[in-house]
C-alpha positions as CSV (number, residue, x, y, z in Angstrom):
1,X,58.0,22.1,9.8
2,X,58.5,23.5,13.3
3,X,59.9,21.0,15.9
4,X,59.5,21.7,19.6
5,X,61.4,19.5,22.1
6,X,59.4,18.6,25.2
7,X,60.7,18.1,28.8
8,X,61.4,14.6,27.6
9,X,63.7,15.3,24.6
10,X,62.8,12.3,22.5
11,X,59.1,13.3,22.5
12,X,58.6,16.0,19.9
13,X,55.8,18.4,19.0
14,X,55.6,18.9,15.3
15,X,53.8,21.8,13.5
16,X,53.6,21.4,9.7
17,X,53.4,24.4,7.6
18,X,49.8,25.2,6.7
19,X,49.0,27.2,3.6
20,X,45.5,28.7,3.7
21,X,43.4,31.2,1.8
22,X,39.7,31.9,1.2
23,X,39.2,28.4,-0.4
24,X,40.6,26.5,2.6
25,X,44.0,25.1,3.4
26,X,46.7,22.6,2.5
27,X,49.3,21.0,4.7
28,X,51.7,18.1,4.2
29,X,50.9,15.9,7.2
30,X,53.9,13.6,6.6
31,X,57.0,13.7,4.4
32,X,59.7,11.2,5.2
33,X,62.6,13.4,4.1
34,X,61.3,16.6,5.9
35,X,60.6,14.6,9.1
36,X,64.1,13.0,9.1
37,X,65.8,16.4,8.5
38,X,63.7,18.2,11.1
39,X,63.9,15.7,13.8
40,X,66.9,13.5,13.2
41,X,64.6,10.5,13.5
42,X,64.0,8.1,10.6
43,X,61.1,5.8,11.5
44,X,59.7,3.2,9.2
45,X,55.9,3.4,9.5
46,X,54.0,0.2,8.8
47,X,50.5,0.9,9.9
48,X,48.0,3.8,10.0
49,X,45.1,3.9,12.5
50,X,42.1,6.1,12.9
51,X,39.9,6.3,16.0
52,X,36.9,8.4,16.8
53,X,35.9,9.1,20.4
54,X,33.4,11.2,22.2
55,X,34.0,13.9,24.8
56,X,35.5,12.5,28.0
57,X,36.8,9.3,26.5
58,X,40.3,8.5,27.8
59,X,42.3,5.9,25.9
60,X,45.5,4.6,27.4
61,X,48.1,4.6,28.6
62,X,49.0,1.9,26.1
63,X,52.2,0.3,24.9
64,X,53.6,-3.0,23.5
65,X,56.3,-4.6,25.6
66,X,57.5,-6.5,22.5
67,X,57.2,-5.0,19.1
68,X,57.2,-1.6,20.7
69,X,55.6,1.1,18.5
70,X,56.7,4.6,17.8
71,X,53.7,6.7,17.0
72,X,53.2,9.9,15.0
73,X,49.8,11.1,16.2
74,X,47.5,13.9,15.1
75,X,43.9,15.0,15.3
76,X,41.8,15.9,12.2
77,X,38.5,16.7,13.9
78,X,38.1,18.1,17.4
79,X,40.7,18.2,20.1
80,X,42.5,15.9,22.6
81,X,45.0,16.2,25.3
82,X,47.7,13.7,24.3
83,X,50.2,12.1,26.8
84,X,53.4,10.2,26.5
85,X,55.0,8.4,29.6
86,X,58.6,7.3,29.6
87,X,58.6,3.5,30.4
88,X,62.3,2.9,29.8
89,X,63.8,1.9,33.2
90,X,67.3,3.0,32.2
91,X,66.2,6.5,31.1
92,X,66.8,9.5,33.3
93,X,63.1,10.5,32.6
94,X,61.6,7.1,33.5
95,X,58.1,7.5,34.9
96,X,57.8,11.1,33.8
97,X,55.2,12.3,31.4
98,X,54.6,15.1,28.8
99,X,51.4,16.2,27.3
100,X,50.2,18.5,24.5
101,X,46.8,19.6,23.1
102,X,46.4,18.4,19.6
103,X,43.5,19.7,17.5
104,X,42.2,20.1,14.0
105,X,42.7,23.9,14.6
106,X,46.4,23.8,15.7
107,X,47.5,20.9,13.3
108,X,50.1,19.8,15.9
109,X,51.4,16.3,15.8
110,X,53.3,14.4,18.6
111,X,56.1,12.0,17.9
112,X,56.0,9.3,20.7
113,X,59.0,7.0,20.3
114,X,59.1,3.3,21.1
115,X,59.4,2.7,24.9
116,X,56.7,5.1,25.9
117,X,53.1,4.6,27.1
118,X,50.6,6.7,25.2
119,X,47.1,7.9,25.7
120,X,44.7,10.8,25.2
121,X,41.5,12.3,26.5
122,X,38.9,13.9,24.2
123,X,38.3,17.6,24.9
124,X,35.5,18.3,22.3
125,X,32.2,16.7,21.5
126,X,34.1,14.2,19.5
127,X,37.6,13.8,18.0
128,X,39.1,11.9,15.1
129,X,42.6,10.8,16.0
130,X,45.0,9.5,13.4
131,X,48.3,7.8,14.0
132,X,51.1,6.1,12.1
133,X,53.0,3.3,13.9
134,X,56.5,1.8,13.4
135,X,55.4,-1.7,14.2
136,X,52.2,-3.7,13.9
137,X,49.6,-4.0,16.5
138,X,50.3,-7.2,18.6
139,X,47.5,-7.7,21.2
140,X,49.5,-10.4,23.0
141,X,52.2,-7.8,23.8
142,X,49.9,-4.9,24.7
143,X,50.2,-3.5,28.2
144,X,48.4,-0.7,29.9
145,X,49.6,1.7,32.6
146,X,46.7,3.1,34.7
147,X,45.7,6.6,33.6
148,X,45.6,8.0,37.1
149,X,48.7,6.4,38.7
150,X,49.8,8.9,41.4
151,X,53.5,8.1,41.0
152,X,53.3,9.3,37.4
153,X,50.9,12.2,38.2
154,X,49.5,13.0,34.7
155,X,47.5,16.2,35.0
156,X,44.6,15.3,32.8
157,X,42.3,18.3,32.0
158,X,39.1,16.4,33.1
159,X,35.7,17.9,33.8
160,X,34.4,14.6,35.2
161,X,35.4,10.9,35.5
162,X,36.7,9.8,32.1
163,X,35.0,7.2,30.0
164,X,37.3,4.1,30.0
165,X,37.3,0.8,28.2
166,X,37.2,-2.4,30.3
167,X,40.8,-3.0,29.4
168,X,41.8,0.5,30.5
169,X,39.9,0.1,33.8
170,X,42.1,-3.0,34.6
171,X,45.4,-1.3,33.8
172,X,48.3,-1.5,36.3
173,X,50.2,1.0,38.3
174,X,53.8,1.8,37.2
175,X,55.3,-0.3,40.0
176,X,53.3,-3.3,38.8
177,X,53.8,-2.8,35.0
178,X,56.2,-4.7,32.8
179,X,58.5,-1.9,31.5
180,X,61.4,-1.6,29.1
181,X,65.0,-2.1,30.1
């Protein structure tokens, strides 16, 4: 597995080894020992999620203020631009973001540690997005940072206004959000 550190060192881009031939391919999408040895991180995953979205759907930027979730995310069909925003007030990278294109073609994964907001926008006709989480979904603790907050300045690769859920349209700016210590 190749590990690339992003501009926020705790957020990692992972590229598993892919073995292909005329029949197709094989890759190990997760191996606890390999992950720990390659990243120095030893998460305990408790939940797997799968979402499908159409082109232009933007989900996020979500986080749980209690029961914060670390997420290992990947795309198995289509492509997305995936974003993590540091919401740890004591961090030197508080309010900064990193992004990466994840696709079925490049097999990249993104490790988003607890304490970060997370979101993505779909770049292809549709995308199937899979993610493992280190804590259970707790809707009472879910918060949402507005996707286009100018103080964060995420450079989303958008062709038009994104398609948002009602929850995401009501998200708050960073200065109004409940954040981590």
